[in-house]
Each structure stands twice: as C-alpha cells, then as structure tokens.
N, C-alpha and C positions, 0 to 999 in steps of 0.2 A: 306412269312413264317408266319404261325400261332403260336403265343405264348400261351401256354396252362398251366395255373397255376395248381398246384397239392395240394390236401389235402390227406394226409395219416392218416388213423384212426387206433389208437391202444388204446384198453381199453376205447373207447368212446371219445378219445381226438385227437386233430389235432397235429401230431408230425412229426419230421423228424428223420430218422436214419442216422448214419454215416457208409458208406460202407456196408449198409445192416445189420448191427449188431443190433439185437433187444435190447441188453443190453446197447447200446450206443445211447440213444434217447434224443431228446430235445422236450419238449412240447411248442407249440407256441400258442395254443388256447384251452381252456377247452371245447369250443363248436364248432364242425365242421360246424354246421348250421350257426352260427354267422360269421365264417370265409368265408363261401360260399357267404353269403349276402354281405360281404365286397367286395369280388371279383366282384360280380354282379354290385355293385355301382360304381366300377372303370371302368366298361364297358366290362368286360370279357364275351365272348360269348360261350366259351367251357371250361369245367372244368374236370380235371383228378382226379379221386378218387380211392384210393386203401384201401381195408379192410386188414390191416396188420395182424390182428388176423386170419382172414379168410385164407389169403395166407399161414400162418404157420400151421393152423389146418386142412385145406382142406375142409372147409365148411364155408359159410358166418356167421359172428358173428355180424357185425355192419350194417346189411342191413336195419334195421329200421331207423337208422340215415341217411343213403343214400336216402331212400325213402322220408324222411322228407325234405331233401335238394331239391329233385326233385319236391316235392309238393309246396315248398315255394319260389322257384326261377324259372326263365325262361331260364336259360342257357342250352346248350346241355351238358349233363352229360355222360361221359364215365367212367365206373367203372369196377373194377376187384378185385380179391382176394378171393380164395376159390371156384371158379366156376369150378367144376369137373364133373357136370352132366347136362343133358338137363333140368331137373326139376329146378335146381338152376339157370341156365341161364334164363329160362322162368320167374322165380320169380324176378330176377333183372329187366328184361324188363317190366314186369307187374308193377313194383314199380315206373316206370317212367324214368329209365335209357335209354338213346338213343343208346348207343353202349356198348357192353360188351367186356372186355379184357380177352382173354384166354391165359394162360401161361403154367402151369404144365401139364394140360390136353393134350396139343398138343404133348408132349413127352411121356406121360404115357398111353394115350388112343387114339392113332392116328386113330384107326379104327372107332371112332365115329365122326371124323371131318366132313365127308360128310353129316352126319345127322344134324349137327349144321348148315351147309351151306344151306341144303335143308329146314330146319324148320324155320330158322330165316333170311336167306338172307345174302349175304356177306357184304352188307352195314351196318349191325348191329354188325359185328364182327371185332375185332382188335387182331392181334397176338402180345402178349406181350413177347418179346424176351429179357430176362435179361441174361447177360453173365459175366463170371468171368474167367480170363486167357484164353479167347477166347473159352470158353465152355458154352453152354446153361445151365442156372441154373434154378432149380425148388424149390418148397416147401418153398416159402418165402425167396428164395436165399440161403437156407441152404444146398442144394444138387446141384451137377453139373452132367450133363449127358456127354456122349461122343460126343455130336453133335456140329459141327461148326455152330455158329449162322447164318452166311450168307448162307451157303449151305442149312440149315434147312429152312430159309426164302424163298429161291428159290423154295423148295419143296412145301411149303405152298401156295405160289403164284400160282403155277401150279394147286393146288386144288381149288383155288378161292379166297383166301384172298387178300384184296386190300390195307389194312393198317397195318403197322408194327411199334410198339414202341420198339426201341432198347435202353436198359439201360445198360451202362457199370458200373457194381457194384463197381469196383475199383475206379471209379470217383465220384459215387453218394454221395452227402453230403459233398464233400471235398472243393467245390468252386474253384478248381484248374484249371478248364477249361475242355471242352468236348473233347472226342476222335474224333476229326474232321476227321482224316485219315480214321477211321472206317466208318464214315458216307459217305465219298467220295466213298469208296469201295461198300457200300450198295447201293448207287445210281447207280453206274456203273452196278451192277448186277440186281437190281430190277426196276430201272428207275423212279418209282413213289411210292407214299404211305409211304415214310420213315419219321418217327418222331423220333427226337433225345431226349435223356434223360440222365441226369447224368453229374455232374461236372460244370454246369453253375455257374459262380461267379461274372460276371460283364456285363455291357452293351456291352463292347468290345467283349466278348465271343459270345453274341447274334449277334453282327454285323458280326463276322467272319462266323458264321453258315448261316447267311442270304445271304452270297455270294455263297452258294451252291444252285444254281438257282432252282433245282428240289426238294429241301427239303420241305416236306409238313408242318412240324411244329417242335416245340421244347417244351418239358415239363420243367417248372421251379418250383422249390420248395424252397429250403433253401436260394437261392439267393434273392428271394422276402422277405422271413421272416427275413433275416438278413440285409435288406435294401441295398443290393449290386447292385440292378438293379432298373431302373425307369420303372416299369411295364406299367404305363399309356402310355408312349411314344411308346410302342410296340403293343398297342391294336388298333391303327387307321387303 
C-alpha cells in the first residue's frame, strides 16, 4: 500500500480543511514548495496536490505554484482542482504534473471523457470521487450529484479509468478513522486502482487499511501535519 502525502493549496498556502468546509481551514505552511521539499527529504515518491481555489472556482488558480513544485522536486506529482477542459488538463501536464485528477468534470461533462482518455492516455488520469452521504460531490465539495460513488466508478472503469481516489468528505480532516467498509466495497466492485482518502488519524488506521490487500494506496494530510502518524515508517 502506497502512502501518498497531500498538499492542499488555498490562497497560495498549504492548508487543510475540516469536512471540506472552506471557512474551517488550518494553515500548515505558508510555502507549498517548502512543504513539498520536506516531503521529498523524508523519502516521499508520490505527492497529492489539490488547488482548492481551482476546485471551487472551476479553473486553476495555483498552477504556477504546482509547476514550481514539479520543477524543483523529483517526486511523481498528481494534481487536481479546477480541471474542467482539455486545455486546462494539458496545461497541468505541460507544467510537469505526472497525473491529473478529474472530479467535477466527470459528472458535468461526461461526453468529453473519451477525448481525455484518447488524448492523454488512461495512465495519466485519476478519477477523484469525493462523496458526502453516499452521493458524488462536485465543485470543491460544495454541491452533490445524484450519483452513487461506487456505481459511478464502475461506469468510469468501463470507459478506461484505472485509478480512483475516493474521499469521504464526512471523514476528511476529522482524524477519526477512514471509512474502511466503503473501501472494502470499492475493492469488491473495482478489484484494482482504489486509493483511500479521508479520516486517517493514526498509524493504526493505516495498519487497518494495509490489511485490504488490493488497496493501491492512501492519501494522508492532517494526520501528518498534526504529528499523528510516523510517515517515514510507511515510505519503505
């Protein structure tokens, strides 16, 4: 199981939200680049970055910062937030990002999904499926659709997606533990490419998820920033 640290960028700073609430934020580093370099020094190989302004506004806002991180580190960078067009996706990939995370676009413009797969290849794409009350959420978690997250993921897998980051918004930033039952169900339906996110608050939580043998990885944020996990132990 790959442990993937997260940097969420809001107004140019590294922050964490509580349950996706923009007004309930904690700043952990004024410099996302400095934070990324700290992760690289720890031995992190893959980094998860979200442009929170972009996710909310529907167009990238912090792409220059993300590009600088790509330029000044050697980690594999996956990034999302505001990717709603092919041009934006291309700009992210041209900036040095290895994989782009598509979220709102999947629900709002499903007709252009085949174009993304054809132009960029499925290995460059991650489906970011954020959910609240078992409904797929969009627009920086501010809106929900009528789509069941797992049924939707199965549809996307049939279209060619190979990786899925599932974030339980009700757990995110709480440190109370992940929605393990959901990830078990996700693995039973998708078999592969499942990445967990939301609620990690201890090394024991990571240990519990690591027992899901087919789980690809887990994204960690607040648990690291609040010193609740020993990240280095999970990077070997």
